N, C-alpha and C positions, 0 to 999 in steps of 0.2 A: 420278319427275317431280313428283308431288304433294309429296313431302318437301322438294324443293328450293324449291318455291313457298312452302311453309309457313315454311321457314327465312328466305327472302328477306323475307317479310311481317313476321316477328318482328324481323329486323334493322332493317327500315325503321321499325317502331314504336319501337325503341330509339333510333334516331338522332333522332327527333323528340321524345323524352321530355325533360321538364325535368330539369336536373341535381339529384341528390340532395345536400342539404347535409351537410357533415361533422358528425358528432356533436359536441355541445358538452359535453365531459367536463371536469370540474375547473374551476379558475380559473387565469388567467394568473399566473405568478410574477413578482413585482417584481424588477428587476435587482439591487437591493441584497440581497434575500433569496437569490437564486441565487448571488451572489458568496460567500456564507457557505460554500457547498459546493464552491467552486473552490479546492481545497486541494492539488492535485497537487504532489508534490515528487519530482523525478527524481534518479537516482543521481548526476548531475553537479552537483546543487545547485540547478538551476532550480526555482523555486517556493518556496524557503525564505523565510520571512518575516523581517522585521527583528526584532531582539530579541537577548538574550544570557543566558547562565547559566553557573554553574560547579558543580563537584562538591559544594562545601560547601552551597550552596543546594539542590542536588539530593538530598543526603542527608536533609535535613529533609522535603522533599516526598515522597521515597520512604517514609520512616517513616510519614507521615500518609496517603498515598494508595495505596501499593503493597504494603507489607510484610504486610498482612493476608492477601494471596493468595500473594505471592512469597517470603515469609519475611523476617526482619529484615535479613539481609545479601544478599538476592536469590538465596539458594541453594535456593529452592523451598519450597513448602508445599502448599496446595490447588491452586496453579497451578505451572507449570514453573519450573525454576531459570533464572535469567537470567545469572548471572555465576559464575566459579569453576570452569568445566568443565576437565577434564584429558584426557579421552579424545577423540582426533581423530575426524573423520568416517569415517576408514578403519578404525576399530576395530570389533570385534563389537558393542560397546555404546557408540556415540558420544554425546558430550554436545553437544546443540544449543544451547549458550549463545551469547550475543551475540558474544563474541570469537572463538569457534571456528566459528560458522556464518554469521552475517550477512555478506554481501559488501560492503554499503555502509552507512555510518553515517547517511546522509541518509534511507535507507529506514526506519531505526529511528525517526528523528524523525517521519516521515510516519505510521508505524503508531501510535506513542504519541499523536500529536495527534488522529488520527481515532477511536481506539478505547479510550482509557484516560482516567480510571479506569473500571473495569468498570461501576460504578453510575452514572456520569455521563460517557459517552463524549463527546469533543469539548469538554469544559468547561475544559481547561487552556489558558492563554494561551501565547504563543510563548516568553516568558521561562521559564515553568515547564517547558515541554517541553525547551528547550535545557539547563536545569539538570538535569533527569532524565537526559537523554542523556549529559551530562557525567559525572554520578555513575556511571551504568552503564558507560561506557567506561573511566573511571578505575578503577572497581572490578575491571574485567577486565584492567587493565594495557595498554589500547590507547592511552590518552592519559595525560599527566602529571596527578597529583592536583590541581595548582594551575592547570590549563588552563581558560581561559574559552572557551566556544563561542558563535559567532554564525554567520551564513550562510556567510561566507567560510571561517572556520576549520573548520566542520563539513564543508563540501564537500571540504576538503583532507585530512581524516582518511583514512588508508589502512588499511582493515580487513585483519586477518591472512588471512582467507579470500576476499579479493577475486578471486583467480584460481581459486577452487574451484567456480565455476559456469560453465557454457558458455552464452553468449548465442546465441539463435537468432532468426531472422527468420521469422515465420509465412509459409509459402508454400502456395499451393493444391496439393493432391495431384494427381498426373498423372491424366488420364482413362484409362479402361480401354483405349481404342484408341490411346492415346499410345505411340509407340515407346519412351519412357522407362520404361514399365512400368505395371502396374496400380496403381490408386489404393490407398493404405494407409489403414487406419482403425484 
């Protein structure tokens, strides 16, 4: 009985207590600054910026920005090979080059724009990224050597391994007492 009275008194005291202000951490981000990080590019091409580039332009950029790590022809050095693979993913020693592995060319654009070059991620403008993607895809025989890429043409590229991945929708695991079965982890 005393315990119930004590709990009731504590709850009553909490109900009358002034609200505790939220901590004031950091500073608000200006909308223009936040927009710099709104870079999502989806497999269907949504989010691709305006711009254009071709393999000739991309070759020069690759030589100056990428070859030190990926080799002069993209065949690998201190970083993975990007083009020229011959062993499919089903082999004992598969090549995970762009043409054999990547399911969407738009994802390649997204990855390069966000993370390359290694010493200055995010420093390449859209034209440079389109040009690099064009060179990589042309070097791997995915597109013609004289093709020019922009948002529409890049989204239309059909990668050789497009069907090599199985899409899944994240679903909550069933509960233990659910007739569908125990939860999987």
